[in-house]
N, C-alpha and C positions, 0 to 999 in steps of 0.2 A: 504494500500500500504506500502510495506516494505521500510524503509529509506535505501538509498544506503550506508550510513555510519554506519548502525546498526550492532550489532553482528550477527543477523540472516543473513543479506546479505553477510557478510564476510564468514560465514559458507557455504552458498550456493556457493559462488564463489570458495572457496577452494575445495569443493566436486566436482564441475564441472571440475576444473583443474585436480584433481586426476583422474576422470573418463576419461577425454580426453587423459591424458598421458597414462593411462592404455590401452585405445583402440589403440592408436598409437603404443605402444610397442607390443601389441598383433598382430596388422597388420604386423609390421616389422618382428616379430618372425615367423608368418605364411608364409609371403612372402619369408623369408630366407629358411625356411624348404622346401617350394615347389621348389625353385630354386635348392636346393641341391638334392631334389628328381628327378627333371628333368635331372640333370647331371648324377645321378646314373642310371637312366633308359637308358639314352644315352650310358653310359659305358657298361651296361649289353647287350644292343642290339649289340654294336660293338664286344663285346666278343663272342656273339653267332654267329655273322657273320664270324669272322675271324678264330678262331682255328689255329692261327699262320699265316694265310694269308687272305687278304681281297678278298671276293668273292661277287661281286656286285649283280649279278643276284640272288644268294641265299639270300643275304641280303634284297633285295627288297621283296622277298617272305616272309621273316620273319616279316617284318614290316606290310605287308598287313594282314597276319594271326593274328599277335599280336593285330592289330587295331580291328579286328573282335572280338577276344576273350575278350579284355579289355572293349570294348563297351558293350558287352553282360554281363560281370561280374560286371562292375563298373558304366557304363553309358557314358554320353557325355564327350568330352575333349580329346579323344584318336584317333583322325582321323589319317590317313596316313600322312598328312601334319604335324600334331603336333609331331608325333613320329619321323619323319625325322628331325624336328627342334631339338628335344631332342638329337638325334644322332649327329647332327651338333654341338650342344652346347658342347657335350663332346669332339668331335674331335677338335673343335676350342680352347677350354680352358683346354685341358688335359695335353699336354706336357709330356706324359708318367707318370703323377702323379697318386697316388692312390686316391687322393681326390683333390678338388679345393675349395679354400676359396672365395665364392661369396661375392660381395659387398652388404651388407644388405640394402644400400641406394637405390639400383637399382631394378627395377621391371623386370618381364619376357619380357615385351615390350622393355625395354631398351636393354636387352641382345640380343633380336632378331635383333634389329637395328645394334648393334655393331658387331654381327656375319657376317654382310654383308661386313664388311671392310676386305680386303684381306691382307693388310700390318700388320704384328704382332705388330710392334712398334706403329703404329697408333691405333690399337685396344687397346693396353695397355693405351695409352694416353687418348683415349675417355672414357675408363672404369673408370680410376682414376679421370679424370677431371669432368666427369659427376657426380660421387659420391661426390667428394669434393665440387663442386660448385652447387650441387643439381639441375642440369639441368632437365627440364621436357622432356618427350619423344619428344615433338614437337621441343624444342630447340636442342636436340641431333640430330634429323633427319635433321634439317636445317644445323647444323654445319658439319655433315657428307657430305651432298649434296654440300655444298659450300667449301669443302676441307679445313676445318678450320686448321687441323693439318699441312697439307702440306704448307699452306700459312704462318703459324708461322715459319716453317723450312726455308722457302725461305727468310725470313727477317733477318736471323742470319748473321751478318757481320764477325764473327770469329767463328771457330770451338769450342773454349772454352766457348762461350756464348750460346751454343745450349741448347734448352729446355730439351734435353735428358741428360744433365749433372746432374747426381744424387749425385755427390760427394761434392757439395757445397750447403749451405743453403742461399747463397747470392742471393737476388732478383735483376735481371738485367732488364734494360729497354727494351732490345731486346726481352725478353720473353713476352712482352705485345704488340708488334707492328707487325701487319701482312702486308704482301705484296703479292697480293693486298688485299684491303678491298673490300667487296661485299655488295652493297646496293640494292639488287634486290627487297627488300620489298617496295621500293618507286614506283615500277610499272611504271617507265619511259620507254617508248617504244623507239626502235631504228628506224631511226638514232637519236642520242642524240643531241638535239639542245637547251636544257634547259639552262637558265642563272645560274650563280653561286648563286645568291640570291634565286632563285627558288629551287635549290637543297638544299641549306642551310635551307630554310624554311621547306622543306619536311622532312629533317632529324630531325628537332626539332619536327615536327608534328608526327613523328614516333620514339619518343625518346626512348621508351622501346626497340624497335628493334635495334636502333642505339647503345644503351648501351650494348646489348647482343653481337653485332658484335665487338664492341671495346674490350670486354673481361673483365678480372677480375679487380675489385677495382675502377671502374670509377664512379664518381658522377658529375652531370651537375652543372656548375657554372653560365654560361651566354652565350648569343648570342650577337654578335656585342659588345663585352665587351670593354668599353672605358678605355683607360689608358692615363694619361695626364702628360705632363711636364709643366714647367712654361710658355711655349710659344705655345705648340701644343697639339692636341688631336689625338689619334690613336685608331682604332677600329679593334679588333681581331675577326675573324669570330666565332669561338667556343672555349670556355674555359671549361676545366674539371679539377677535382682534383682526383688523384689516391691515395687512402689511403694505398695501399700496397707499392707503390713506394715512398709515402710521398712527392709528388711534384705536382705542377700544370702542366697540359698538354694542350698546345695550338694547335689548328688546323686552318690551312689556306687552304681554298678550292679553287681550280683552275679547270676550265673546259678545259684547253688546256695543252700543253707541258710545262714541268718545265723549268724555265728560271733562269739566275743568279740573276735577280732582285728579283725573288721570294725568293731565299735563303738568299739574303741580307736583305730583309724585315723581314723575320722570325727571322733571327739572331738578328736584332735590337729589335724585340718584346721580345725575350727571355731575352736579356740583361736588357731591361726596366722592365720586370716583376720581374726578380731576384732583381733588385735594388729597385723597388717601392712596390711590392706586397708580395714577398716571406718572410715568417716568419723565425726566427732564427733556428727553429727546422725542417724546410722544406729542402728537397734536391733540387738541382738545377732544374730549370724549363726545361721541354722538349717541343720542337716544332716539329710538324709533318705537312708537306705540302702534302695535298691530291691532286693529279693531275691525269689526264687521261693518261698521257704518260711521262715517265722519259727520259731526254736527258743524255746519259751516259757521254758525254763530260762535261756537267754542273756538274754532280755528281763527276766526276774525278777531275776536276780542281777548284771547288768551295770549300767553307768552309765545305760543306757536307762531304768531304773526311776525314777530321780530327776531326770534332766536335762529341762529345759524347752526345750532347744535341739536335742536329738538325737532322731530318730524312725526307726523301722524299719517299713517297709510292704511288703506283697507287691505284685507286679505280675503281670498275666496277659496272655498274648499272644493271647487269644481272649475273646469275650464270655462272661461267666459266666452259667450258668443261674440261675433264681430260687432253686432248691434249693441250689446252691453258695453263693450269696450269703447266704441265710438261715443256712446252717451257719457261714459265716465270721462273721456278725454275732453269732450265738449264742455262738461261741467268745470273741469280744471281750467280750461282755456278762458272761460267766462270769469272765473275767480281771478285769474292772473290779469286779464284785461281790466277788470274793475279796480284792482290794486294799482296798476300802472296809471290808469286814468286819474285816480285820486292823487297819486304822486305828482303827476304833471300839473294838476290844479294847484297843489301846494307850492311847486316851483314857480 
C-alpha cells in the first residue's frame, strides 16, 4: 500500500489533477464549439428562409427537408424540433451581429431555458448570472419559473440602485433583496395555517434551497440566535452573513401582516448586533422582516421609510403567477413614484 505522504502518491495525485483539468477544459472547448455551431446553423437557416424577407411557410419546408437530409448524412440530433431550436437560438441572440460570443460556462440546456424568456433584459441577466454564479440547469429553471429577475427589480427603492446599473462597481444591499421571496420548495399547501416556528424549521431543513433563493454570498450562521445584554436575552429567528456585502443579515419571520412592533423589534436587533457582534471591518448589519403581507401605512410612517439597514419583504409559499407578480411590481412602482414625487416637491 502506497503511503499517502510518499513521493509516489504525490505523483499520482498530480497526474490525476492534470488529467481532470484537461478533461474539463476539453469538455468546455467542445461545449463552446457546439454552441457556436448551433448558432451558425440557426443563422444559415434564417438566411435561407429570408432572402430579404421572412417567409414562414417556406421556412418550415426548409427545416423539414434539412432535418431529413442531415439525419441521412450525419445521423441523430437533427430533428425538426432541434433545428427550430437552432433557428430560435440565432434569432434570440443575434441582434443583427455577424457572430455571438456564447458563454462557455453554459450548456445547450441552459440556453434552451433562457430562450424561453421573452424580456431581453431578463434574458441578459439570466445568461450572465447563470454563468457567473455557475447555476445548474435545475437552478436556472427554478429561478426563471419563480420570476427571480422581476422580483429583484421590484425590490429596488430608487432608480439609481437598480441591478441594471452597469456604471458602478459598488455593491448595494438592494441588489440582494427580493420582493417577494418564494419558498415553494417547502411544499406547504394552501390555505396556509403553519406556525412561524414550523416555517422556520422547514426553511432550515431545506437550507440549500433557502440559500439559493436568498441569492449571492449568503452563509448560514444560526437559528434562534441568542444575543444578550446585561439584563436580557433576545432570540433572532435566522442569522446569515453575506461575504459580498460584508455584513450580517438578520431575518425575522412573520406569518401575518407587518406591524410597527415588528419594525421596532428588528431595528433594536440591528442596533444590538452592530454594537455587540459586528467586527470593525464589517459593514452595518441588515435586517429583513419576512411577512405574508406588507401594510403600506406601516412602511410609510415607520423607520422603514428612512432606514438603509431595515427592509420588509413579502414571502410566498407557492410560485406566483405572472399576473400576481406584475401586480406586486406595479404596487412597488407606485410607492416609489409617490416617494420621488414628494421628494421633488420638497426640493
